C-alpha positions as CSV (number, residue, x, y, z in Angstrom):
1,M,52.6,26.7,60.4
2,T,50.4,23.6,60.3
3,P,50.1,21.5,57.0
4,T,46.4,22.0,55.6
5,P,44.9,18.7,55.0
6,S,44.5,17.5,51.6
7,P,40.6,16.9,50.8
8,Q,40.1,13.4,50.7
9,R,38.2,11.8,47.7
10,S,34.8,10.5,48.1
11,E,35.5,6.8,46.9
12,G,31.1,6.2,46.8
13,W,30.7,8.3,43.4
14,F,31.8,5.9,40.7
15,W,28.5,3.9,40.7
16,P,26.1,6.8,40.5
17,W,28.1,8.2,37.5
18,L,28.0,4.6,36.1
19,L,24.2,4.5,36.3
20,V,24.0,8.1,34.6
21,G,26.5,7.2,32.0
22,L,24.6,4.0,31.2
23,L,21.2,5.8,31.2
24,A,22.8,8.4,28.7
25,I,24.1,5.9,26.4
26,S,20.8,4.1,26.4
27,S,18.7,7.4,25.6
28,G,21.2,8.6,23.0
29,G,20.9,5.3,21.3
30,S,17.1,5.4,21.4
31,L,17.3,8.8,20.1
32,L,19.4,7.7,17.2
33,M,17.2,4.7,16.4
34,V,14.1,7.2,16.4
35,V,15.9,9.9,13.8
36,I,17.0,6.8,11.5
37,A,13.4,5.4,11.7
38,I,11.9,8.7,10.7
39,N,14.5,9.7,7.7
40,D,14.6,6.1,6.3
41,P,13.1,6.3,2.9
42,S,12.2,2.6,2.6
43,F,9.9,3.0,5.2
44,A,6.5,3.7,3.9
45,V,2.8,3.7,5.1
46,E,0.1,3.1,2.5
47,D,-1.6,6.6,1.4
48,N,-4.6,7.2,3.0
49,Y,-4.6,4.0,4.8
50,Y,-7.5,4.6,7.1
51,K,-9.7,6.0,4.2
52,K,-9.1,2.6,2.2
53,A,-10.0,0.7,5.3
54,V,-13.1,2.4,6.0
55,E,-13.9,1.9,2.0
56,W,-12.9,-1.6,1.7
57,D,-16.2,-2.9,0.3
58,K,-16.0,-0.1,-2.3
59,Q,-12.3,-1.4,-3.3
60,V,-13.6,-5.0,-3.5
61,D,-16.4,-3.9,-5.4
62,E,-14.2,-1.7,-7.8
63,N,-12.1,-4.9,-8.3
64,T,-14.9,-7.0,-9.2
65,Q,-16.2,-4.4,-11.8
66,S,-12.5,-4.5,-13.2
67,T,-12.8,-8.3,-13.9
68,R,-16.1,-8.2,-15.0
69,L,-15.0,-5.6,-17.6
70,G,-12.4,-8.2,-19.0
71,W,-10.1,-5.6,-20.1
72,R,-6.7,-6.7,-20.4
73,F,-3.6,-4.6,-20.1
74,D,0.3,-4.8,-21.2
75,L,2.9,-2.8,-19.3
76,T,6.2,-2.6,-20.7
77,L,9.6,-0.6,-19.7
78,K,12.0,0.5,-22.3
79,P,15.1,2.9,-22.3
80,H,14.6,6.5,-23.5
81,P,16.3,6.7,-26.7
82,T,18.3,10.1,-25.8
83,R,18.2,10.0,-22.0
84,P,19.7,7.2,-19.9
85,T,18.1,8.5,-16.9
86,L,14.5,7.9,-18.2
87,Q,12.3,4.8,-19.2
88,I,9.4,5.1,-21.4
89,L,6.5,3.2,-19.6
90,S,3.8,2.0,-22.2
91,V,0.4,0.5,-21.4
92,T,-1.7,-1.3,-23.7
93,L,-5.1,-1.6,-23.0
94,Q,-7.5,-4.1,-24.5
95,A,-11.2,-4.8,-24.3
96,Q,-12.7,-8.4,-23.7
97,D,-12.7,-9.1,-27.5
98,G,-9.2,-8.0,-27.8
99,S,-9.8,-4.8,-29.5
100,P,-7.8,-1.8,-28.6
101,L,-9.2,0.7,-26.0
102,Q,-9.2,4.1,-27.4
103,D,-10.0,7.4,-25.4
104,A,-9.3,6.4,-21.8
105,D,-7.9,8.4,-18.9
106,V,-4.9,6.5,-17.8
107,T,-2.8,7.1,-14.7
108,V,-0.1,5.0,-13.2
109,R,1.2,5.2,-9.4
110,A,4.7,3.5,-9.8
111,F,7.2,3.0,-7.0
112,H,10.1,0.9,-6.3
113,N,9.6,-2.0,-3.7
114,A,12.2,-0.5,-1.5
115,Q,11.3,3.0,-1.6
116,A,7.5,3.0,-1.3
117,S,7.4,6.4,0.2
118,Q,8.6,8.0,-2.8
119,P,5.8,7.1,-5.6
120,L,5.5,8.6,-9.1
121,R,1.9,9.7,-10.2
122,L,2.0,9.6,-13.9
123,T,-0.9,10.5,-16.4
124,L,-0.4,8.4,-19.6
125,K,-0.9,10.1,-22.9
126,P,-2.7,7.9,-25.9
127,T,-0.6,7.3,-28.6
128,G,-3.0,5.3,-30.8
129,K,-4.2,1.7,-31.1
130,G,-5.0,1.3,-27.3
131,R,-1.4,2.2,-26.3
132,Y,-0.8,4.9,-23.5
133,T,2.8,6.2,-22.6
134,S,4.9,8.5,-20.5
135,P,8.3,8.9,-19.3
136,I,9.3,7.6,-16.1
137,L,12.3,8.4,-13.9
138,A,13.2,5.0,-13.0
139,H,16.6,5.6,-11.6
140,R,16.7,2.3,-9.3
141,P,17.2,-1.1,-10.7
142,G,15.0,-3.8,-8.9
143,L,11.4,-4.8,-8.4
144,W,8.9,-1.7,-9.1
145,I,5.2,-1.7,-8.4
146,F,2.8,-0.2,-10.8
147,R,-1.0,0.4,-9.9
148,L,-2.9,1.3,-13.1
149,H,-6.0,3.1,-13.2
150,A,-8.0,3.5,-16.5
151,Q,-11.4,5.2,-16.9
152,R,-13.6,5.4,-20.1
153,G,-16.9,6.9,-19.6
154,P,-18.4,5.5,-16.6
155,Q,-16.3,2.4,-16.7
156,R,-13.2,2.0,-14.3
157,F,-10.5,-0.5,-14.3
158,A,-7.8,-1.1,-11.8
159,A,-5.0,-3.3,-11.8
160,Q,-1.3,-3.8,-10.5
161,S,1.8,-4.9,-12.1
162,R,5.1,-5.9,-10.6
163,K,8.2,-5.8,-13.3
164,M,12.0,-6.0,-12.3
165,L,13.7,-3.1,-13.9
166,K,17.3,-3.4,-15.4
167,L,18.9,-0.1,-15.9
168,P,21.3,-0.3,-18.9
169,V,25.0,-0.3,-17.9
170,S,26.7,3.0,-19.0
171,K,29.7,2.8,-21.0
172,S,32.7,5.0,-19.6
């Protein structure tokens, strides 16, 4: 009986497996970054950005028209009296002469600066003396951006405001 020779281990396979391993780690890391980027709520693309770019002149005309109207607005946020997760958004519109603007259709697009991909679209209700209000679920403190649009007959007004929101401290 002759002893069977043991199979010899090939020494040259270390480097190819190392390269395959490095490529797998690199591909896995890239895939992880893609998944994180896709699911990141702080990443946002402006709504209808292409349409806005094509209609840039129209946007400039709207801004000029808003300036010519001379309307002013005051935007405030106050805590809701009974629901701590809500705020009351209040907009007061005034004409150029300071008189309150009644009977306007007022809408606001609001979003937290760090989560622009989750905008809130609000239609404000008139409460008298040029004041319009709506509850808003502003659950995150920090900088909020409010894009206001008001229309009264053929007159259109657009403006933007930035507000720091401080949420009330809950008593526990």
